[in-house]
C-alpha positions in Angstrom: 65.3 -20.1 31.9 65.2 -21.3 28.2 64.2 -24.9 27.8 66.6 -27.1 25.8 65.1 -27.8 22.4 66.7 -31.2 22.2 64.7 -34.3 23.2 65.0 -35.2 26.9 66.8 -38.5 27.3 66.2 -40.6 30.4 68.8 -43.1 31.5 67.5 -45.7 34.0 69.9 -47.2 36.4 68.3 -50.0 38.4 70.7 -51.2 41.1 71.1 -53.5 44.1 74.4 -53.5 46.1 76.3 -51.7 43.4 78.6 -49.5 45.4 81.7 -50.9 43.7 80.9 -49.4 40.3 78.1 -46.9 40.8 80.1 -43.7 41.1 82.2 -44.5 38.1 79.0 -45.3 36.1 77.3 -42.1 37.1 80.4 -40.1 36.3 80.4 -41.5 32.8 76.7 -40.7 32.3 77.1 -37.2 33.7 80.1 -36.6 31.3 77.9 -37.1 28.2 78.3 -34.4 25.6 74.5 -34.4 25.3 73.3 -32.3 28.2 69.5 -32.7 28.1 69.3 -35.8 30.1 68.1 -37.2 33.4 69.6 -40.2 35.2 67.1 -42.1 37.3 68.7 -44.3 39.9 66.5 -46.9 41.7 68.2 -48.5 44.6 66.4 -51.8 45.3 67.0 -52.0 49.1 70.8 -52.2 48.9 72.6 -53.3 52.1 75.9 -51.6 51.1 76.7 -47.9 50.4 74.7 -47.8 47.1 72.0 -45.5 48.5 74.5 -43.0 50.0 76.3 -42.8 46.6 73.1 -42.2 44.7 71.9 -39.7 47.1 75.2 -37.8 47.1 75.1 -37.5 43.3 71.4 -36.4 43.3 72.4 -33.5 45.7 75.3 -32.4 43.6 73.7 -32.6 40.1 69.9 -32.1 39.5 70.0 -34.4 36.5 70.4 -37.3 38.9 67.1 -38.4 40.5 67.6 -41.1 43.2 64.9 -43.3 44.6 65.1 -46.1 47.2 63.0 -49.1 48.0 62.7 -50.1 51.6 63.5 -53.7 50.6 64.6 -55.7 47.6 61.5 -56.3 45.5 63.3 -58.2 42.7 64.9 -57.2 39.5 61.8 -57.0 37.3 60.1 -54.6 39.8 63.2 -52.4 39.8 63.6 -52.3 36.1 59.9 -51.4 35.7 60.1 -48.8 38.4 63.1 -47.0 36.9 61.3 -46.8 33.6 58.1 -45.6 35.2 60.0 -42.8 37.0 61.5 -41.5 33.8 60.1 -38.6 31.9 62.3 -38.5 28.7 61.2 -38.7 25.1 63.9 -41.4 24.8 65.0 -44.0 27.3 68.2 -46.0 27.8 69.2 -48.6 30.4 72.5 -48.5 32.2 73.9 -50.9 34.7 75.5 -49.7 37.9 78.9 -50.7 36.5 78.5 -49.5 32.9 80.8 -46.9 31.5 79.7 -45.0 28.4 81.8 -43.1 25.9 81.0 -39.3 26.2 79.3 -39.3 22.8 77.1 -42.3 23.4 73.8 -40.5 24.0 74.3 -37.8 21.4 75.1 -40.5 18.7 72.0 -42.5 19.7 69.8 -39.4 19.6 71.2 -38.3 16.3 70.3 -41.7 14.8 66.8 -41.8 16.4 66.0 -38.3 15.1 67.3 -39.2 11.7 65.2 -42.4 11.6 61.9 -41.7 13.4 60.5 -45.2 12.8 63.4 -46.8 14.6 62.5 -48.6 17.8 65.9 -48.7 19.4 69.5 -47.6 19.0 72.7 -48.8 20.7 
């Protein structure tokens, strides 16, 4: 299999009890026109169906990597965890209820490649 020559982009989704918007958010991230990405979902001990949704998406699409904490360890821990679990050259945050335009990632990568000294793009 030929490796994609474009930079890998990691999108971190730290979530707690986000069942209401998680599927819609993951759909919008998976529908990006920039295919070389991974989506790292870290469920922070949710008590609703968040974990089942994340796990289902990870079984259907290898770009989704789902992790679950046994209990809620707080937002800072979960934000750090999702970043640490990422492997991309570039990283972006996404909330469990965010919806992104299909060209969001490709537009950001284009700008970051064009301006290598840039620290962020949104």
